KOLBA-392977 format. One record per residue: residue number from 0; residue in one letter; z, x, y of N, C-alpha, C in turn. Coordinates in nm, 3 decimals. Atoms other than C-alpha are relative to their C-alpha. Layout:
N
ATOM_NUM_a_Z_X_Y_Z_X_Y_Z_X_Y
...
***
This chain:
181
ATOM_0_m_-0.020_-0.026_-0.141_-13.295_-5.308_10.899_-0.131_0.049_0.060
ATOM_1_g_0.124_-0.038_-0.065_-13.587_-5.276_11.139_0.008_0.137_0.063
ATOM_2_a_0.005_-0.134_-0.060_-13.701_-4.953_11.297_0.073_0.004_0.134
ATOM_3_k_-0.067_0.002_-0.130_-13.574_-5.058_11.640_0.152_-0.005_-0.017
ATOM_4_a_-0.144_0.010_0.023_-13.229_-5.152_11.506_0.057_0.132_-0.051
ATOM_5_s_-0.050_-0.127_0.051_-13.195_-4.823_11.317_0.002_0.105_0.111
ATOM_6_r_-0.002_-0.092_-0.113_-13.290_-4.629_11.632_0.120_-0.026_0.091
ATOM_7_v_-0.114_0.035_-0.085_-13.028_-4.817_11.833_0.129_0.045_-0.066
ATOM_8_l_-0.119_-0.042_0.072_-12.766_-4.753_11.563_0.015_0.152_0.004
ATOM_9_w_-0.005_-0.146_-0.001_-12.855_-4.383_11.549_0.041_0.051_0.138
ATOM_10_l_-0.036_-0.043_-0.136_-12.838_-4.342_11.929_0.144_-0.035_0.034
ATOM_11_t_-0.139_0.038_-0.022_-12.506_-4.530_11.937_0.094_0.100_-0.066
ATOM_12_l_-0.081_-0.100_0.069_-12.359_-4.295_11.677_-0.005_0.135_0.070
ATOM_13_l_0.016_-0.126_-0.071_-12.496_-3.996_11.868_0.091_0.006_0.121
ATOM_14_f_-0.081_-0.002_-0.121_-12.323_-4.093_12.192_0.148_-0.019_-0.028
ATOM_15_l_-0.141_0.016_0.034_-11.998_-4.198_12.023_0.062_0.129_-0.050
ATOM_16_t_-0.053_-0.125_0.055_-11.962_-3.861_11.852_-0.022_0.120_0.090
ATOM_17_a_0.032_-0.112_-0.088_-12.077_-3.647_12.146_0.124_0.074_0.047
ATOM_18_g_-0.120_-0.065_-0.049_-11.721_-3.576_12.262_0.101_0.033_-0.108
ATOM_19_v_-0.093_-0.023_0.109_-11.562_-3.538_11.919_0.010_0.149_-0.030
ATOM_20_p_-0.013_-0.142_0.031_-11.420_-3.189_11.859_-0.033_0.026_-0.147
ATOM_21_v_0.036_-0.037_0.136_-11.546_-3.007_11.550_0.071_0.127_-0.040
ATOM_22_w_-0.057_-0.121_0.057_-11.430_-2.723_11.326_0.151_-0.001_0.002
ATOM_23_g_-0.144_0.001_-0.009_-11.072_-2.828_11.385_0.053_0.090_0.109
ATOM_24_a_-0.044_-0.084_-0.111_-11.061_-2.614_11.698_0.089_-0.081_0.092
ATOM_25_d_-0.096_0.070_-0.085_-10.775_-2.699_11.933_0.061_0.099_0.098
ATOM_26_i_-0.075_-0.079_-0.098_-10.597_-2.572_12.244_0.149_-0.025_-0.026
ATOM_27_v_-0.142_0.012_0.032_-10.229_-2.502_12.165_0.082_0.095_0.087
ATOM_28_d_-0.096_-0.089_-0.067_-9.919_-2.335_12.312_-0.028_0.014_0.150
ATOM_29_v_0.027_-0.002_-0.143_-10.000_-2.432_12.671_0.132_0.015_0.076
ATOM_30_v_-0.118_-0.024_-0.082_-9.744_-2.292_12.915_-0.047_0.017_0.143
ATOM_31_s_0.029_-0.020_-0.142_-9.756_-2.325_13.293_0.131_0.034_0.071
ATOM_32_v_-0.118_-0.048_-0.071_-9.512_-2.139_13.517_-0.038_0.017_0.147
ATOM_33_v_0.021_-0.021_-0.143_-9.485_-2.148_13.896_0.083_0.120_0.042
ATOM_34_r_-0.067_-0.121_-0.048_-9.402_-1.803_14.035_-0.051_0.031_0.139
ATOM_35_k_0.034_-0.028_-0.140_-9.395_-1.741_14.408_-0.109_-0.098_0.045
ATOM_36_d_0.105_0.086_-0.052_-9.730_-1.876_14.528_-0.113_-0.023_-0.101
ATOM_37_k_0.104_0.013_0.103_-9.922_-1.890_14.196_0.048_-0.088_-0.116
ATOM_38_i_-0.025_0.068_0.127_-9.944_-2.112_13.891_-0.057_0.089_-0.109
ATOM_39_i_0.038_-0.091_0.108_-9.952_-1.887_13.586_-0.014_-0.082_-0.127
ATOM_40_v_0.032_0.083_0.117_-10.111_-2.035_13.274_-0.023_0.090_-0.121
ATOM_41_s_0.024_-0.067_0.129_-10.104_-1.921_12.910_-0.035_-0.107_-0.102
ATOM_42_f_0.035_0.092_0.108_-10.267_-2.089_12.609_-0.080_0.074_-0.106
ATOM_43_q_0.073_-0.060_0.112_-10.445_-2.025_12.282_-0.092_-0.105_-0.061
ATOM_44_m_0.089_0.088_0.073_-10.743_-2.175_12.100_0.005_0.036_-0.148
ATOM_45_t_-0.003_-0.022_0.145_-10.710_-2.214_11.723_-0.127_-0.056_-0.062
ATOM_46_g_0.114_0.052_0.075_-10.988_-2.271_11.470_-0.135_0.036_0.058
ATOM_47_a_0.126_-0.033_-0.067_-11.257_-2.098_11.675_-0.094_0.084_-0.086
ATOM_48_f_0.081_-0.096_0.073_-11.378_-1.845_11.420_-0.048_-0.056_-0.133
ATOM_49_s_0.064_0.049_0.122_-11.600_-2.023_11.170_-0.080_0.115_-0.062
ATOM_50_d_0.083_-0.102_0.064_-11.815_-1.829_10.924_-0.124_0.029_0.084
ATOM_51_e_0.119_-0.016_-0.084_-12.113_-1.887_11.155_0.029_0.088_0.121
ATOM_52_v_-0.037_-0.081_-0.116_-11.933_-1.741_11.456_0.026_0.144_-0.043
ATOM_53_e_-0.029_-0.135_0.050_-11.807_-1.443_11.253_-0.129_0.076_-0.032
ATOM_54_s_0.125_-0.069_0.035_-12.156_-1.363_11.119_-0.084_0.030_0.124
ATOM_55_t_0.072_-0.027_-0.125_-12.307_-1.392_11.468_0.060_0.123_0.068
ATOM_56_i_-0.066_-0.117_-0.060_-12.049_-1.143_11.599_-0.038_0.126_-0.076
ATOM_57_e_0.029_-0.118_0.081_-12.106_-0.902_11.309_-0.147_0.043_0.009
ATOM_58_s_0.142_-0.035_-0.015_-12.484_-0.915_11.370_-0.027_0.079_0.128
ATOM_59_g_0.016_-0.074_-0.125_-12.429_-0.760_11.714_-0.041_-0.087_0.117
ATOM_60_l_0.033_0.090_-0.110_-12.526_-1.065_11.918_0.126_-0.034_0.079
ATOM_61_p_-0.118_0.038_-0.077_-12.291_-1.149_12.205_0.042_-0.143_-0.029
ATOM_62_v_-0.057_0.133_0.021_-12.061_-1.447_12.148_0.100_-0.025_0.113
ATOM_63_s_-0.089_0.035_-0.110_-11.883_-1.623_12.435_0.072_-0.131_-0.030
ATOM_64_f_-0.077_0.124_0.001_-11.609_-1.885_12.446_0.026_-0.035_0.146
ATOM_65_l_-0.023_0.046_-0.137_-11.577_-2.092_12.762_0.121_-0.092_0.001
ATOM_66_f_-0.119_0.083_-0.016_-11.244_-2.239_12.869_-0.005_-0.062_0.139
ATOM_67_t_-0.006_0.069_-0.128_-11.223_-2.500_13.143_0.144_-0.045_0.020
ATOM_68_v_-0.137_0.040_-0.034_-10.885_-2.550_13.312_-0.007_-0.077_0.131
ATOM_69_q_-0.001_0.085_-0.119_-10.857_-2.840_13.555_0.144_-0.024_0.042
ATOM_70_l_-0.129_0.036_-0.056_-10.562_-2.899_13.783_-0.017_-0.137_0.064
ATOM_71_k_0.013_0.137_-0.049_-10.513_-3.271_13.849_0.134_-0.051_0.050
ATOM_72_k_-0.119_0.065_-0.057_-10.267_-3.471_14.058_0.011_-0.140_-0.058
ATOM_73_v_-0.025_0.131_0.058_-10.112_-3.775_13.893_0.014_-0.103_0.112
ATOM_74_r_-0.014_0.113_-0.094_-10.156_-4.099_14.086_0.039_-0.122_-0.081
ATOM_75_t_-0.049_0.115_0.075_-9.983_-4.421_13.987_-0.094_-0.119_0.006
ATOM_76_i_0.082_0.120_-0.014_-10.227_-4.680_14.117_-0.148_0.030_-0.021
ATOM_77_w_0.142_-0.031_0.005_-10.563_-4.506_14.140_-0.026_0.106_-0.107
ATOM_78_l_0.033_-0.106_0.095_-10.749_-4.256_13.919_0.064_0.131_0.043
ATOM_79_n_-0.058_-0.131_-0.031_-10.594_-3.912_13.896_-0.101_0.085_0.077
ATOM_80_e_0.084_-0.080_-0.088_-10.727_-3.667_14.154_-0.016_0.141_-0.056
ATOM_81_k_0.025_-0.138_0.042_-10.895_-3.345_14.041_0.017_0.090_0.121
ATOM_82_v_-0.029_-0.089_-0.112_-10.753_-3.075_14.268_-0.097_0.118_-0.001
ATOM_83_t_0.090_-0.114_0.013_-10.952_-2.777_14.139_-0.024_0.031_-0.147
ATOM_84_t_0.037_-0.038_0.136_-11.113_-2.627_13.829_-0.026_0.150_-0.005
ATOM_85_r_0.031_-0.142_0.026_-11.130_-2.273_13.689_-0.069_0.009_-0.135
ATOM_86_n_0.074_-0.024_0.124_-11.375_-2.155_13.423_0.024_0.143_-0.044
ATOM_87_i_-0.031_-0.131_0.057_-11.278_-1.867_13.197_-0.094_0.023_-0.117
ATOM_88_r_0.092_-0.032_0.110_-11.530_-1.698_12.969_0.043_0.132_-0.063
ATOM_89_t_-0.026_-0.123_0.074_-11.440_-1.446_12.700_-0.124_0.031_-0.083
ATOM_90_t_0.123_-0.040_0.069_-11.727_-1.248_12.547_0.027_0.122_-0.087
ATOM_91_v_-0.008_-0.115_0.089_-11.751_-1.012_12.251_-0.141_0.039_-0.042
ATOM_92_t_0.123_-0.056_0.055_-12.039_-0.786_12.149_0.040_0.112_-0.094
ATOM_93_y_-0.034_-0.099_0.100_-12.012_-0.583_11.831_-0.107_0.109_-0.002
ATOM_94_d_0.091_-0.114_0.009_-12.167_-0.234_11.828_0.002_0.050_-0.145
ATOM_95_n_0.006_-0.037_0.142_-12.281_-0.168_11.470_0.006_0.151_-0.022
ATOM_96_l_-0.002_-0.145_0.017_-12.317_0.207_11.529_0.140_0.057_0.011
ATOM_97_t_-0.135_-0.053_-0.020_-11.967_0.274_11.661_0.106_-0.086_-0.069
ATOM_98_e_-0.090_0.096_0.065_-11.813_-0.024_11.476_0.116_-0.039_0.091
ATOM_99_r_-0.098_0.043_-0.099_-11.634_-0.134_11.792_-0.044_-0.130_0.065
ATOM_100_y_0.025_0.125_-0.071_-11.605_-0.463_11.975_0.018_0.024_0.149
ATOM_101_m_-0.010_-0.008_-0.146_-11.679_-0.466_12.349_0.036_-0.139_0.051
ATOM_102_l_-0.056_0.129_-0.042_-11.477_-0.742_12.514_0.004_-0.010_0.152
ATOM_103_s_-0.016_0.023_-0.144_-11.477_-0.898_12.858_0.056_-0.141_0.022
ATOM_104_r_-0.054_0.130_-0.041_-11.295_-1.184_13.032_-0.036_-0.022_0.146
ATOM_105_e_0.038_0.036_-0.136_-11.436_-1.354_13.341_0.072_-0.127_0.041
ATOM_106_i_-0.054_0.123_-0.057_-11.271_-1.610_13.565_-0.091_-0.037_0.116
ATOM_107_d_0.096_0.047_-0.100_-11.522_-1.809_13.770_-0.105_0.106_0.032
ATOM_108_g_0.108_-0.097_-0.015_-11.785_-1.538_13.714_0.042_0.140_0.039
ATOM_109_e_-0.048_-0.133_-0.037_-11.568_-1.244_13.820_0.071_0.063_-0.120
ATOM_110_i_-0.061_-0.068_0.114_-11.474_-0.991_13.551_0.145_0.033_0.033
ATOM_111_q_-0.143_-0.022_-0.020_-11.094_-0.980_13.518_0.056_0.104_-0.096
ATOM_112_a_-0.051_-0.095_0.100_-11.049_-0.769_13.204_-0.112_0.041_-0.093
ATOM_113_t_0.092_-0.051_0.101_-11.248_-0.552_12.967_0.079_0.085_-0.098
ATOM_114_d_-0.066_-0.083_0.101_-11.156_-0.371_12.649_-0.101_0.036_-0.107
ATOM_115_v_0.079_-0.040_0.116_-11.309_-0.189_12.354_0.098_0.024_-0.113
ATOM_116_v_-0.091_-0.012_0.114_-11.137_-0.228_12.017_-0.079_0.012_-0.129
ATOM_117_s_0.064_-0.009_0.131_-11.218_-0.150_11.656_0.064_-0.097_-0.101
ATOM_118_d_-0.073_0.090_0.089_-10.966_-0.391_11.499_-0.049_-0.145_0.019
ATOM_119_p_0.047_0.138_-0.013_-11.112_-0.739_11.425_0.109_-0.098_0.046
ATOM_120_e_-0.109_0.088_-0.044_-10.768_-0.901_11.475_0.024_0.012_0.150
ATOM_121_a_-0.016_-0.019_-0.144_-10.736_-0.747_11.821_-0.113_-0.069_0.075
ATOM_122_m_0.113_0.069_-0.061_-11.084_-0.882_11.902_0.025_-0.150_0.003
ATOM_123_r_-0.026_0.145_0.007_-10.990_-1.235_11.785_0.109_-0.040_0.100
ATOM_124_r_-0.109_0.030_-0.093_-10.667_-1.225_11.986_-0.048_0.001_0.145
ATOM_125_f_0.054_-0.007_-0.136_-10.851_-1.119_12.304_-0.086_-0.122_0.030
ATOM_126_m_0.095_0.109_-0.022_-11.109_-1.394_12.259_0.068_-0.136_0.018
ATOM_127_v_-0.056_0.137_0.001_-10.874_-1.691_12.206_0.141_-0.012_0.056
ATOM_128_t_-0.135_0.006_-0.054_-10.532_-1.597_12.346_-0.004_0.045_0.146
ATOM_129_l_0.003_-0.029_-0.143_-10.510_-1.616_12.724_0.143_-0.008_0.051
ATOM_130_e_-0.140_-0.008_-0.041_-10.175_-1.503_12.861_0.015_0.039_0.146
ATOM_131_s_-0.043_-0.033_-0.137_-10.027_-1.498_13.210_-0.117_0.014_0.098
ATOM_132_l_0.111_0.001_-0.095_-10.343_-1.584_13.400_0.042_-0.070_0.128
ATOM_133_e_-0.029_0.062_-0.130_-10.285_-1.650_13.771_-0.122_-0.080_0.041
ATOM_134_l_0.120_0.081_-0.019_-10.524_-1.942_13.801_-0.002_-0.079_0.130
ATOM_135_f_-0.001_0.089_-0.115_-10.410_-2.155_14.095_0.103_0.043_0.104
ATOM_136_d_-0.095_-0.022_-0.109_-10.243_-2.114_14.435_0.082_-0.126_0.019
ATOM_137_t_-0.087_0.116_-0.021_-9.945_-2.339_14.502_-0.017_-0.060_0.140
ATOM_138_g_0.021_0.051_-0.135_-10.053_-2.380_14.864_-0.077_-0.131_0.005
ATOM_139_i_0.078_0.124_0.003_-10.280_-2.668_14.761_0.079_-0.117_-0.060
ATOM_140_l_-0.081_0.103_0.065_-9.995_-2.862_14.594_0.099_-0.062_0.098
ATOM_141_e_-0.101_0.070_-0.079_-9.761_-3.120_14.745_0.136_0.020_-0.066
ATOM_142_a_-0.135_-0.017_0.053_-9.387_-3.061_14.708_0.042_-0.124_-0.077
ATOM_143_n_-0.048_0.106_0.089_-9.233_-3.273_14.428_-0.112_-0.087_-0.056
ATOM_144_g_0.114_0.074_0.053_-9.580_-3.384_14.323_-0.012_0.015_-0.150
ATOM_145_e_0.024_-0.002_0.145_-9.666_-3.472_13.963_-0.144_0.046_-0.024
ATOM_146_y_0.131_-0.057_0.029_-9.955_-3.266_13.827_-0.015_0.021_-0.150
ATOM_147_y_0.021_-0.044_0.138_-10.113_-3.174_13.498_-0.120_0.092_-0.009
ATOM_148_l_0.112_-0.086_0.033_-10.341_-2.910_13.357_-0.078_-0.069_-0.111
ATOM_149_r_0.087_0.057_0.103_-10.636_-3.035_13.154_-0.088_0.114_-0.048
ATOM_150_l_0.067_-0.117_0.054_-10.782_-2.770_12.922_-0.095_-0.037_-0.112
ATOM_151_k_0.099_0.019_0.106_-11.087_-2.753_12.698_-0.064_0.133_-0.032
ATOM_152_g_0.069_-0.121_0.042_-11.248_-2.476_12.497_-0.135_-0.034_-0.061
ATOM_153_v_0.133_0.020_0.057_-11.619_-2.455_12.415_-0.035_0.126_-0.077
ATOM_154_i_0.035_-0.112_0.086_-11.711_-2.236_12.123_-0.148_0.032_0.012
ATOM_155_r_0.144_-0.020_-0.013_-12.081_-2.289_12.157_-0.056_-0.116_0.080
ATOM_156_d_0.065_0.108_-0.073_-12.276_-2.483_12.414_-0.147_0.000_-0.038
ATOM_157_r_0.140_0.013_0.040_-12.612_-2.612_12.309_-0.051_-0.133_0.051
ATOM_158_n_0.063_0.125_-0.042_-12.855_-2.886_12.395_-0.070_-0.063_-0.119
ATOM_159_l_0.063_0.076_0.106_-12.964_-3.154_12.150_-0.129_-0.057_0.054
ATOM_160_f_0.133_0.045_-0.043_-13.335_-3.237_12.177_-0.037_0.057_0.136
ATOM_161_l_0.029_-0.077_-0.121_-13.349_-2.985_12.466_0.055_-0.059_0.129
ATOM_162_f_-0.048_0.056_-0.126_-13.185_-3.218_12.718_0.137_-0.067_-0.008
ATOM_163_v_-0.131_0.062_0.014_-12.865_-3.376_12.578_0.102_0.110_-0.025
ATOM_164_p_-0.102_-0.104_0.024_-12.564_-3.141_12.622_0.084_-0.033_-0.122
ATOM_165_w_-0.073_0.021_0.124_-12.384_-3.096_12.292_0.092_0.119_-0.021
ATOM_166_d_-0.094_-0.111_0.009_-12.081_-2.871_12.320_0.074_-0.006_-0.133
ATOM_167_v_-0.081_-0.011_0.121_-11.902_-2.749_12.009_0.129_0.068_0.041
ATOM_168_g_-0.126_-0.060_-0.040_-11.535_-2.690_12.072_0.116_-0.094_-0.019
ATOM_169_t_-0.123_0.078_0.011_-11.202_-2.855_12.133_-0.011_-0.128_0.080
ATOM_170_g_-0.017_0.113_-0.089_-11.102_-3.185_12.280_0.083_0.044_0.119
ATOM_171_w_-0.082_-0.033_-0.116_-10.910_-3.200_12.607_0.147_-0.002_-0.037
ATOM_172_t_-0.146_-0.009_0.016_-10.542_-3.097_12.607_0.063_-0.008_0.138
ATOM_173_k_-0.067_0.014_-0.129_-10.299_-3.190_12.885_0.139_0.060_-0.005
ATOM_174_k_-0.135_-0.054_-0.017_-9.984_-3.020_13.011_0.050_-0.046_0.137
ATOM_175_y_-0.053_0.058_-0.124_-9.778_-3.210_13.272_0.110_0.089_0.058
ATOM_176_f_-0.108_-0.070_-0.067_-9.548_-3.052_13.531_0.023_-0.062_0.138
ATOM_177_t_-0.034_0.040_-0.136_-9.373_-3.131_13.858_0.012_0.125_0.085
ATOM_178_f_-0.006_-0.116_-0.088_-9.424_-2.889_14.146_0.124_-0.007_0.087
ATOM_179_l_-0.124_-0.011_-0.077_-9.084_-2.795_14.285_-0.002_0.134_0.071
ATOM_180_p_0.011_-0.130_-0.072_-9.125_-2.530_14.560_0.135_0.071_0.012
***
């Protein structure tokens, strides 16, 4: 095989695997509930804590997981319409002196929750289990409309060759619902 053909094959493999989830991480237990004027979302990411992530946390470096939650309207003839998107970031920093984990949760850049725990299980639960988050207003939805939530978790975002985005995380998960006011 010539040098040009091997380069083409390598680049093809690179782009085909760019969206493939690794580590077996997945978004599970997605629940969406409409209460009053809000859509409340709960979900969990499994398989996020590899040995590399655990050792980075224990070294005292901050580790963040990014969750993207898209609200989309189902259309029968045309492409589905993206209504809005929310980005949730959970961050942990381990303090080696006090042996405590400092935790924070941001939604679209605004801090929503903070905690300090010494139990590693409590830290893991805070980082990957998101419960009863009021993410969307129902005022933007049409009555009896078909919608779905599209969720993805990124364990580590990095760039390949300094310019190709190469996220490590889950694939997309969908949860369908009908808005009944």
